[in-house]
N, C-alpha and C positions, 0 to 999 in steps of 0.2 A: 406375613412373610418378611424376612429381612434379607437385605442385599448389602454387599460390601462395595462401596464406591472406590474408584481408583485413588481418591485422596485419603483412603483409609477409614473414612467415616461409615456409619451405618445408615441405610435408607430403608424405612419401613413402608410396606404396602399392605393395606387392609381394605375393608369395605365399611360403608356407613350403614348402621343398623336402623336408620329411619325407615327402611323397607319393611320392618316388622315392629311398629311402635307398640309400646307397652305402658299402660297407665299405672299398673301396680307391679310390685317386685315379683310376684308369682308369674305374672304375664311375661316379664322380661326373662326370667329364668326358663320358662317354657320355650321362648323363642331361641334362647341359646342352646337348649337341649334339642330342639326340634329342627332348627335351620342352621345356625352358625356352626355347630359341631359337624353337621353333614357337609357344609362347604369345605371345612378343613379336611375332612376325610376324602372328599372327591379330589382335592388338590394334591393329596398325598404328602402334606407337609407336617412336621412334628408340632408346630405352633403356628397359629394364624392370628394376625392383628385384626382388631375390630374397633370401629368407632361407635361408641354407644350414644344413645339419646335418652335422657330422663326428663319427663315433665316436672314442673317445679315442685309439686308435692312429693314426688319420689326422690328428687334431688335433696330436698330438705330432710326426708327420712334417712337417706343414706349418709348424709353429712352429720347427722346427730344420733344415729343408732349404730353402734359397733356390731350388734347382732345382725342387723340387716345388711350391713356392708360385708360381714363375714359370709352370710348366705350367698351374696352375689359373687364373692371371691371364690367360694367353693364351686359354684356353677361354671365359672370361667376355667378353673383348674381342671375339672373333670372333662371339659370339652376341649382342653388344650388351646385356650384362647388367651390373648393378652391385649390389654387396653392401652393404647398409646395416644388416643385422641377422643374428644367428645364433640358432639354437635350441640351447641348451645343456642340455636336459633329458635326453633319452636319452643314456646314457653309452656304449652299445655296441649293436650289432645283436644281437637275442636269437634264439637257435635253439630255446629252450624251447617246448614245445607250449603251455604256459600261463605267461605272464609275471607277471600280477597286480601286486602292489605292488612287485615287484622292479624295475619301471620306474623307481622313484624312488631306486634304489641305484646307486652309493654316494650317501649323503645328505650333508648339510652337517656331520655329525659325523665324516666319514671324510676323511682327508687327500687321498685320490684325487679327491674332488669338487673340492677346492681346486685341485689340480694341473691337472685337466682345464680348469677355468674360466680359470686363468692362461694356458694354451695358447691358448684361444679368444680371450682379450683380445689376445694378441700377434698372432694371425693376422688378426683383424678390423682391428687398427690398420694392418696392411699393405694390406689389401684395400679399406678404406673410401675412397670418392671424396674428393678433396681439398677439395671445396666442401660436403661433407655437414656439417650442424651437429653431429652426433654419430653414433656407432654404438651399437647395443644388443644385449644378449645375454640371452635368457630363461634362467631357472634354476628349479629345483624349489622347492616351498613348504617348504623346510627338510628335510622327511622325511615318510614315511608316519606316521600319527598315533600308532602304537604300534610299539616302545616309545618313550616320550619322558619326559624328566625335566629337572630343573634343571641337572644336570651336562651333559646332551646339549645343552641350550639354550646353556650357557656355551661349549661347544665350537663350536657354530654361530656364536656371536657373535665368537669369536676368529678363526674362518675368514673371516668377512665383514670384520673389521677388516683382515686381511691383503689381502683383495681390494681394499678401498678404498685401501690404501697402494699397491698395484700399479697401480691405475687412475691415481692421481696421478703416479706415476713414468712411466707410459706417456705420459700427456699432456705431461709435461715433456720427454720424450725425442723424441716424434714430432710433437707439436702436434695430435694427434688425441684427441678426447674420446670415451671409451668408457663406457657406462653399463650397469649390471646391472638387469634387470627380473625381479623375484621374482613368480611367478604365485601365485594361489590355485587350489586344486583340490579337488574333493570327496574327503574321506577323509584329507587330508593335515594336517599340523600347522597350516598356514595355510589353512584351508578357506574362511573367509568374509572379506569385505573389511574388516570391523571388526578381525578378528584380525591381518590384514596391516598395517593402518594403525597398530595399537598396536605391532607389532614393528618396523616400518620408520621410525617417527617419529624414532628415534635418528639416522637418516641424512638427515633433512630439512635443507635449507640455510637458515640464518637470513637475514633481510632479503630474502626472495623470490629467493634465488639458485637455481642449478640443482644438484640433488643427483646424486651419482654412482651411488647405489643407490636404486631406487624400485620402483614396482609395474609388473608386466606384467598389464594388464587383459584378461582373456579373456572375450569376450561369451557364449561357450557355457557356460563354468564359472559365470559370474554367473547365467545363466538357470537352469541346472540346480539351483542352490541357492535358487531363487525369490527372489533378492535384487533389490530395486528400485533402478534406476539413480540416482534422485534421492537416496535415502538413502545409497547407496554413495559417490557423489561428494561428498556433504556430509561423510561420515566422513573421506575422504581430504583434503578441504580443511581440516578442523579439525585434522588431524594434521600438515598441511604436507607430505604425501607426494606426490611427483610421479608422474604416469603416464608411465613411460619409453617404453612401446610398448603398442599394443592389438592383440590377435589377434582376427580377425573370423570368426565363423561362427554358426550357429544350432543349437539343440538340438531333438530331437524331443519332442513332448508327446502324451501319451495322456490326453485329457480325461476319458474314462470308463473307468477300469481294470476295471470289471466286464465290459467287452466282451472276451470271451475271444479271438476272432479278432484284436482289436486288440492284445492282449498278445503274441500270436504274431508279428504284424508288427513290433512293437517289438523283440522278441528276435532278429529276423533282421538287424537293422542292426548293422554292425560285425562284430567277430570275437571269439570267446571267448578268444583269446590274450591280449587286454588287458582291463582292467577296464572295465565299462560301468556305472558307478555310477547308481543310480536314487534320486531324491528325490521324496517325496510332499508335496504342498502342505499346509502347516500341521502336518506330522507328521515322522516319522523317515525314514530312508533305508536302503538296503542297498548293499553294495560291488559287486554285480554284478546284472544283470537276471535271472540264473538264480535269484537269491534273492528275487525280487520277490513270491513267494507269501507271504512273511513280513509284507508290508505290508497295511494294512487295506483299501485300495482305496476309501476313502471320498471321495477327492479326486484331482485330476489328478496324473499322474506325468510327470517329465521325466528323460531319460536322457543320460548323458555320451557323446555321439556328435557329432562335429563335421560338421554338414551344410552344404551350400551353401544360400545364401539365394535364389539366382535360380530354384531349382526346388523345387516343393512336395514334401514327403515322401509316401510311399505312404499312401493312406487306410487307416484313419481317423485317422492321425496328423496333427498340425499342427506348425508350427514357431514358434520364438521370434523371429520377424523383428521384432516390435515392440520387444523388448529391444535388438536390434542397432541399429535405427534410433534409439532413444532415446540409446544410448551414443554413436553417431556425432554426433548433434546436440550433445551435451554436450562431446564431445572437440574437435570442429573447427567446430561451427556457430555459435559465439559470436564475440565480438570478439577473443578471444585463443585460440590453439590450445593445448589442454592437453597434447597430445603431437604429435610430428612423425613418428612411425612407426606406420603401419597395415599389418598383415600378414594377408592372407587365409590361414586355416589350416583347410582342409577336407580330411579324409582318410577320410570315410565317404560312399560313394555307394550309392544303392539297388541299382544294378547295377555290379559292379566293371568298370572299363575294361579292355579286353583288349589294347589297344595304346597306345604312347606318344602317338600322334596323337590317339586318342580322349581320353586324359587331358588333353592340351594343349588340346583343344577345350573341355572342361568347365572347366578352370581359367580359360581366356580368357573364357568366358561369365560366370563368377563375378566376375572382375576388372572386366569391362565393366559389370556390375550395380552394383558398388561405385563405379566411376567416375561413373555416372549419379547415384548418391546424393550423392557429394561435390560435383558441379557444382550439383545442386539446392540444396545447403547454401551455395552462393555461392563455392566455391573455383574458381579458374581453373586449367585444365590447363596446366602449363608444358611438359611432355613426358612 
């Protein structure tokens, strides 16, 4: 969906397709035909934005096979979908029973991460609508926090320098602007907004220009860390770091961790295959909810699980909807849009959807909720 901001610019709203991952092109096409097209139809919009995810082998195939890219483009066209952003964080589908911090591998010290990202840039430059102001690609917060060193930091810098050069060449070759959105995430090298602002200020553009590398603001990650939107946006402004895209969801909160049944309800959200980091207000955190017994329980807990904002989590949990609303107001509620890409990223549901149609119904409800929020902030729906 596209919205017209009061500053005259376009703000795009879509959803992240990691909810139906596909290892092969045929699987991806089936997901577009079976779910994404149904989401668009339920919303009643002529075109719907979507953020795709490709594992590295499929990214390589699409970047080097015009026939494969054409097949994907046809599927997007018949379902009336447009791609304005990609999720470049997971590198592959994981068959491991427990993935843990391997989700962030290869990290930005590994040439394979660079190679994967360059493929994504090339694919997005081909898929991006001609009238889109830019395309965006999310990427990992450099690496998991350990091991990290000055040498590894230098390697990541060198890789990002090469990405920046490739982005410039791509724009000169295609006329399409592609930008990289570096996320913050609990437990990673760039865990907090302040850390990201300090690392990314090197890529800020002088004289108010547009940078090719900036922040991917994730409202769930921000909330889990108990970061305040007002302070976070101030840090970004002072560093001159752009918000390239924002990923929208809420995190579950357990206000009273001494509530044993409440702890159990929290532990049932998501899956043990992936990390469900928990942070305690005013205190430390753990890398997974299964380790939460190590926390003092003296204050509220928040867990890394991307929930929908339109539906309340199971009691006694609450959600960080206030953080999401505050971020939206700061991003697009003022006289100038701070980002033009908004992506709903919900992948944890209290009850797992059993069919593609059930999933499509839930995604559509979440996007409708976000659409109402944007219109309440004064944005006009373009389509």
